[in-house]
C-alpha positions in Angstrom: 9.6 -2.9 3.9 8.2 -6.2 5.1 7.0 -7.0 8.6 4.8 -9.7 10.1 1.7 -10.0 8.0 2.3 -6.9 5.9 4.5 -5.4 3.2 4.8 -1.6 2.6 5.7 -0.2 -0.8 6.9 3.4 -0.7 6.7 5.5 -3.8 8.9 8.5 -4.4 6.1 10.2 -6.4 3.6 11.8 -4.1 5.3 10.0 -1.2 2.6 7.3 -1.0 3.0 4.3 1.2 0.9 1.2 0.3 0.3 -1.0 3.3 -0.5 -4.4 1.9 -1.8 -7.2 4.1 -0.3 -10.7 3.4 -2.6 -12.6 5.8 -5.2 -13.9 3.2 -8.0 -11.5 4.3 -10.5 -10.8 1.5 -10.8 -7.5 -0.3 -13.0 -4.8 1.1 -16.7 -5.0 0.0 -17.3 -3.7 -3.5 -19.1 -0.6 -2.3 -15.9 0.6 -0.4 -13.7 2.4 -3.0 -10.3 4.0 -2.4 -8.2 6.3 -4.6 -5.4 3.7 -4.9 -7.7 0.7 -4.6 -7.6 -2.1 -2.1 -4.4 -4.2 -2.3 -3.9 -7.8 -1.0 -0.7 -9.7 -1.3 0.6 -13.2 -1.1 3.8 -15.1 -1.9 4.2 -17.5 -4.8 7.7 -18.9 -4.2 10.1 -16.0 -4.3 7.5 -13.7 -6.1 5.3 -11.2 -4.2 1.9 -11.1 -5.9 -0.3 -8.1 -5.2 -3.9 -7.9 -6.4 -5.6 -4.5 -6.3 -9.3 -3.9 -6.8 -12.0 -1.4 -5.5 -10.6 1.7 -7.1 -12.6 4.9 -6.7 -14.6 6.2 -9.7 -12.5 9.3 -9.3 -9.2 7.4 -9.8 -7.6 7.6 -13.1 -5.2 5.1 -14.7 -4.8 5.5 -18.5 -8.6 6.1 -18.9 -9.6 3.4 -16.3 -11.2 4.1 -12.9 -13.5 2.0 -10.7 -13.4 -1.2 -12.9 -9.6 -1.3 -12.8 -8.0 -4.6 -11.7 -4.2 -4.8 -11.2 -2.0 -7.8 -10.6 1.6 -6.9 -9.7 4.4 -9.4 -9.4 7.7 -8.5 -7.7 10.5 -11.1 -8.3 14.0 -10.7 -7.0 16.2 -11.9 -9.9 19.6 -11.1 -8.3 20.9 -9.2 -5.2 20.6 -5.9 -7.1 17.7 -6.5 -9.6 14.0 -6.9 -9.3 11.4 -7.7 -12.1 8.2 -5.7 -11.7 5.4 -7.2 -13.8 1.9 -5.7 -13.9 -1.2 -7.0 -15.6 -3.9 -4.5 -16.1 -7.5 -5.2 -16.9 -10.7 -3.2 -17.2 -13.3 -4.4 -19.7 -14.8 -0.9 -19.9 -11.5 0.5 -21.0 -9.6 -2.3 -22.9 -10.7 -5.2 -25.0 -8.4 -7.6 -23.1 -5.9 -7.5 -20.2 -2.4 -6.4 -20.9 0.9 -6.9 -19.2 4.1 -4.9 -18.9 7.5 -6.0 -17.4 10.0 -3.5 -16.0 13.4 -4.6 -14.8 14.5 -2.5 -11.8 18.0 -2.1 -10.5 18.9 -1.1 -7.0 20.4 2.3 -6.3 22.0 4.2 -3.5 20.4 7.4 -4.7 18.4 9.3 -2.1 14.6 9.5 -2.3 13.4 13.1 -2.5 10.0 14.4 -1.5 7.9 14.9 -4.7 6.1 18.1 -3.6 9.1 20.1 -2.3 12.6 20.4 -3.6 14.5 21.8 -0.6 17.7 19.7 -0.3 17.3 18.3 -3.8 20.4 20.0 -5.1 20.2 18.4 -8.6 16.8 19.9 -9.3 17.6 23.2 -7.7 20.9 23.5 -9.6 19.0 23.0 -12.9 16.2 25.4 -12.0 18.6 28.2 -10.8 21.0 27.6 -13.7 18.1 28.0 -16.2 17.0 31.2 -14.4 20.6 32.6 -14.5 20.9 31.8 -18.2 17.6 33.6 -19.0 18.8 36.6 -17.0 21.9 36.9 -19.3 
């Protein structure tokens, strides 16, 4: 979702919403750490670039924590596809930064709450079907 001065990224997992300022404000002071870091975004042409720093020492991303630095790039490549590129760095965890590219395709699937499965008939059908099979 994009509004004046902000973009919001909603994740299905743990139903987290990242509110990302686009107004050029600086990152929080280094002493202020957050579980999901401090994100700031800007546009480079048709690519949204999000830089995230200031992760909490209690955060965990593949062995990295408070020295983690992410640069994400979201580029619309067609009306139904989006390239998501992430560059990850932390000199205390990796010898050099690394980058991954994931090509995403739009869907009409519903977003289900991660913590609870009421109404998620696909998961419930599998759980109950497995239980009925075990009972036989």
